[in-house]
One Martini backbone bead per residue (centre of mass of N, CA, C, O) as a GRO file, in nm:
protein
  217
    1MET     BB    1  16.296  18.007  25.763
    2VAL     BB    2  16.100  18.263  25.755
    3LYS     BB    3  16.008  18.466  25.982
    4GLU     BB    4  15.714  18.595  26.093
    5LYS     BB    5  15.827  18.870  26.177
    6ALA     BB    6  15.940  18.942  25.893
    7ILE     BB    7  15.674  18.927  25.737
    8LYS     BB    8  15.531  19.148  25.904
    9LEU     BB    9  15.730  19.373  25.833
   10ILE     BB   10  15.682  19.372  25.534
   11SER     BB   11  15.379  19.421  25.546
   12GLU     BB   12  15.387  19.697  25.696
   13ASN     BB   13  15.552  19.844  25.475
   14LEU     BB   14  15.346  19.790  25.232
   15LYS     BB   15  15.111  19.970  25.355
   16LYS     BB   16  15.244  20.248  25.244
   17ILE     BB   17  15.117  20.204  24.991
   18LEU     BB   18  14.940  20.319  24.755
   19LYS     BB   19  14.647  20.229  24.614
   20LYS     BB   20  14.677  20.458  24.390
   21TRP     BB   21  14.817  20.484  24.054
   22ASP     BB   22  14.952  20.723  23.870
   23GLY     BB   23  15.122  20.716  23.585
   24LYS     BB   24  15.275  20.989  23.579
   25ARG     BB   25  15.372  20.994  23.876
   26SER     BB   26  15.519  20.721  23.870
   27ILE     BB   27  15.724  20.782  23.646
   28LEU     BB   28  15.848  21.035  23.784
   29ASP     BB   29  15.938  20.894  24.037
   30MET     BB   30  16.143  20.714  23.895
   31LYS     BB   31  16.303  20.931  23.738
   32ASN     BB   32  16.372  21.116  24.014
   33ASN     BB   33  16.460  20.821  24.198
   34GLY     BB   34  16.629  20.587  24.030
   35GLY     BB   35  16.467  20.447  23.823
   36ARG     BB   36  16.534  20.213  23.565
   37HIS     BB   37  16.211  20.177  23.421
   38TRP     BB   38  16.049  20.451  23.323
   39LYS     BB   39  16.032  20.383  22.998
   40GLN     BB   40  15.832  20.168  23.032
   41MET     BB   41  15.522  20.067  22.940
   42GLU     BB   42  15.518  19.850  23.183
   43TRP     BB   43  15.512  20.027  23.469
   44ILE     BB   44  15.371  19.873  23.703
   45GLY     BB   45  15.578  19.651  23.770
   46TRP     BB   46  15.818  19.846  23.812
   47TYR     BB   47  15.689  20.012  24.043
   48PHE     BB   48  15.666  19.790  24.251
   49GLU     BB   49  15.967  19.736  24.271
   50PHE     BB   50  16.041  20.025  24.356
   51LEU     BB   51  15.867  20.026  24.617
   52CYS     BB   52  15.999  19.789  24.757
   53GLU     BB   53  16.279  19.922  24.773
   54ARG     BB   54  16.182  20.164  24.942
   55TYR     BB   55  16.022  19.999  25.191
   56LEU     BB   56  16.269  19.753  25.216
   57LYS     BB   57  16.567  19.864  25.270
   58ASP     BB   58  16.567  19.771  25.597
   59VAL     BB   59  16.503  19.444  25.543
   60MET     BB   60  16.652  19.395  25.259
   61GLU     BB   61  16.799  19.269  24.981
   62PHE     BB   62  16.919  19.342  24.641
   63HIS     BB   63  17.028  19.157  24.384
   64LYS     BB   64  17.203  18.903  24.510
   65ILE     BB   65  17.067  18.668  24.359
   66LYS     BB   66  17.240  18.466  24.109
   67TYR     BB   67  17.173  18.306  23.782
   68GLY     BB   68  17.363  18.399  23.575
   69ASN     BB   69  17.150  18.654  23.432
   70THR     BB   70  16.967  18.591  23.688
   71ASP     BB   71  16.772  18.766  23.922
   72PHE     BB   72  16.659  18.860  24.236
   73ASP     BB   73  16.502  19.112  24.391
   74GLY     BB   74  16.527  18.960  24.675
   75PHE     BB   75  16.670  18.916  25.028
   76LEU     BB   76  16.558  18.686  25.309
   77GLU     BB   77  16.706  18.386  25.336
   78VAL     BB   78  16.540  18.418  25.069
   79PRO     BB   79  16.416  18.453  24.774
   80PHE     BB   80  16.269  18.732  24.596
   81ASP     BB   81  15.964  18.839  24.423
   82PHE     BB   82  15.818  19.110  24.224
   83LYS     BB   83  15.469  19.134  24.138
   84THR     BB   84  15.204  19.188  23.887
   85HIS     BB   85  14.834  19.181  23.875
   86ILE     BB   86  14.578  19.213  23.631
   87SER     BB   87  14.244  19.138  23.673
   88ASN     BB   88  14.130  19.305  23.397
   89SER     BB   89  14.273  19.096  23.228
   90LYS     BB   90  14.320  18.837  22.998
   91VAL     BB   91  14.555  18.779  23.172
   92LYS     BB   92  14.604  18.518  23.428
   93ASP     BB   93  14.912  18.519  23.442
   94VAL     BB   94  15.220  18.508  23.623
   95VAL     BB   95  15.532  18.604  23.565
   96ILE     BB   96  15.816  18.519  23.732
   97ASN     BB   97  16.077  18.333  23.623
   98ASP     BB   98  16.338  18.172  23.554
   99LYS     BB   99  16.359  17.841  23.544
  100GLU     BB  100  16.655  17.788  23.629
  101ALA     BB  101  16.661  17.981  23.873
  102ILE     BB  102  16.435  17.848  24.039
  103LEU     BB  103  16.556  17.562  24.059
  104ASN     BB  104  16.814  17.658  24.204
  105ALA     BB  105  16.673  17.791  24.447
  106LEU     BB  106  16.530  17.535  24.549
  107ARG     BB  107  16.789  17.377  24.597
  108ASP     BB  108  16.922  17.598  24.803
  109TYR     BB  109  16.629  17.689  24.981
  110GLY     BB  110  16.337  17.529  24.897
  111TYR     BB  111  16.237  17.838  24.856
  112ILE     BB  112  16.025  18.104  24.755
  113ILE     BB  113  15.909  18.452  24.741
  114VAL     BB  114  15.606  18.587  24.606
  115ILE     BB  115  15.518  18.921  24.549
  116ILE     BB  116  15.175  19.020  24.484
  117SER     BB  117  15.006  19.260  24.306
  118LEU     BB  118  14.654  19.328  24.315
  119GLY     BB  119  14.455  19.464  24.034
  120GLU     BB  120  14.343  19.756  23.854
  121ALA     BB  121  14.329  19.888  23.528
  122GLU     BB  122  14.354  20.175  23.325
  123TYR     BB  123  14.281  20.211  22.954
  124ASN     BB  124  14.198  20.522  22.897
  125ASP     BB  125  14.365  20.595  22.570
  126LEU     BB  126  14.221  20.682  22.293
  127ASP     BB  127  14.385  20.971  22.253
  128ARG     BB  128  14.695  20.922  22.345
  129THR     BB  129  14.806  21.111  22.579
  130PHE     BB  130  14.986  20.925  22.744
  131TYR     BB  131  15.174  20.834  22.520
  132LYS     BB  132  15.273  21.119  22.437
  133TRP     BB  133  15.386  21.196  22.710
  134HIS     BB  134  15.594  20.962  22.737
  135GLU     BB  135  15.753  21.026  22.481
  136GLU     BB  136  15.841  21.311  22.571
  137VAL     BB  137  15.990  21.230  22.832
  138LYS     BB  138  16.191  21.031  22.675
  139GLY     BB  139  16.263  21.184  22.385
  140GLY     BB  140  16.112  20.966  22.226
  141LYS     BB  141  16.133  20.699  22.049
  142SER     BB  142  16.184  20.380  22.075
  143LYS     BB  143  16.309  20.096  21.950
  144TYR     BB  144  16.048  19.938  21.996
  145GLU     BB  145  15.866  20.138  21.838
  146PHE     BB  146  16.010  20.124  21.566
  147ASP     BB  147  15.970  19.817  21.532
  148ARG     BB  148  15.661  19.824  21.536
  149ILE     BB  149  15.625  20.006  21.286
  150LYS     BB  150  15.780  19.823  21.091
  151ARG     BB  151  15.569  19.577  21.148
  152LYS     BB  152  15.272  19.701  21.170
  153ALA     BB  153  15.191  19.718  21.457
  154PRO     BB  154  14.982  19.770  21.696
  155SER     BB  155  14.897  19.993  21.940
  156ARG     BB  156  14.875  19.988  22.268
  157LEU     BB  157  14.713  20.046  22.538
  158ARG     BB  158  14.758  20.239  22.802
  159LYS     BB  159  14.829  20.248  23.136
  160MET     BB  160  14.708  20.499  23.365
  161SER     BB  161  14.632  20.300  23.608
  162PHE     BB  162  14.637  20.168  23.961
  163ASP     BB  163  14.438  19.938  24.174
  164ILE     BB  164  14.471  19.806  24.472
  165ARG     BB  165  14.362  19.520  24.657
  166GLU     BB  166  14.625  19.326  24.697
  167ILE     BB  167  14.884  19.150  24.882
  168ILE     BB  168  15.077  18.860  24.812
  169PHE     BB  169  15.235  18.568  24.968
  170VAL     BB  170  15.422  18.326  24.792
  171LYS     BB  171  15.498  17.989  24.830
  172LEU     BB  172  15.764  17.855  24.636
  173ASP     BB  173  15.765  17.518  24.566
  174GLU     BB  174  15.740  17.202  24.459
  175ASN     BB  175  15.429  17.206  24.486
  176THR     BB  176  15.359  17.481  24.352
  177LEU     BB  177  15.509  17.421  24.078
  178LYS     BB  178  15.277  17.229  23.964
  179LYS     BB  179  15.100  17.503  23.883
  180CYS     BB  180  15.295  17.563  23.672
  181LYS     BB  181  15.394  17.724  23.377
  182LEU     BB  182  15.520  17.781  23.061
  183PHE     BB  183  15.720  18.049  22.926
  184GLN     BB  184  15.878  18.077  22.613
  185GLU     BB  185  15.873  17.810  22.496
  186ASN     BB  186  16.036  17.805  22.190
  187PHE     BB  187  16.134  18.082  22.177
  188ARG     BB  188  16.247  18.372  21.982
  189ASN     BB  189  16.446  18.601  21.888
  190ALA     BB  190  16.519  18.821  21.640
  191ASP     BB  191  16.816  18.669  21.610
  192GLY     BB  192  16.726  18.347  21.686
  193SER     BB  193  16.752  18.319  21.972
  194PRO     BB  194  16.674  18.168  22.252
  195ARG     BB  195  16.444  18.174  22.492
  196ARG     BB  196  16.397  18.181  22.821
  197PRO     BB  197  16.223  18.004  23.023
  198LYS     BB  198  15.925  18.053  23.220
  199PHE     BB  199  15.737  18.094  23.493
  200LYS     BB  200  15.377  18.048  23.555
  201ILE     BB  201  15.080  18.185  23.739
  202ASN     BB  202  14.760  18.142  23.878
  203PRO     BB  203  14.617  18.288  24.150
  204ASP     BB  204  14.343  18.114  24.141
  205ASP     BB  205  14.509  17.831  24.205
  206LEU     BB  206  14.552  17.906  24.490
  207GLU     BB  207  14.599  17.819  24.808
  208GLU     BB  208  14.593  17.925  25.126
  209LYS     BB  209  14.863  17.771  25.215
  210GLU     BB  210  15.034  17.936  24.979
  211ILE     BB  211  14.947  18.189  25.151
  212ILE     BB  212  15.133  18.368  25.404
  213GLU     BB  213  15.023  18.662  25.305
  214ARG     BB  214  14.819  18.965  25.358
  215VAL     BB  215  14.739  19.284  25.192
  216GLU     BB  216  14.502  19.511  25.250
  217PHE     BB  217  14.305  19.790  25.065
   0.00000   0.00000   0.00000
């Protein structure tokens, strides 16, 4: 069991995170400071992982626990994952991690801890200035963008900022897992290979006893 003192230390360190993230500043922060995923359109989730690694570097290890090709973001006695949930999105569930990896982690450790940042995103990019800026910083369109254009799929509005409401620490064990649903089950990649199913959960379905810590903003 992760000691309460360790949970409080993690909580205190995460309080250092700014409440509001500007998209351009956040992407440049990742780009200029070794962030691996600064080119990703869904920058908010990657930025939270980047910030967790920045503020928790003296508290836990990162990407230590791995099952197959899937690793967990952090480790301190048990595996940790860092996730973000946008409360003003139509999507109500948070995708956690690979189904097989989570089941293996529960077998080996009894539970994992999922740290979720909850807040609202600003989507006001109707003139596509943020999109154009990001494409310029990346040095041109990505393979994903070329594939989207080839499919004639519409371009989604970019998230320009994120305002955190709170960060919650969820204890995911066999009981909590009963509230999870499967994501990507029976999905296939473009090459026809099956996608690995993942677990997802709606934060609104969680009971207070399943949330072991809250960081208010």
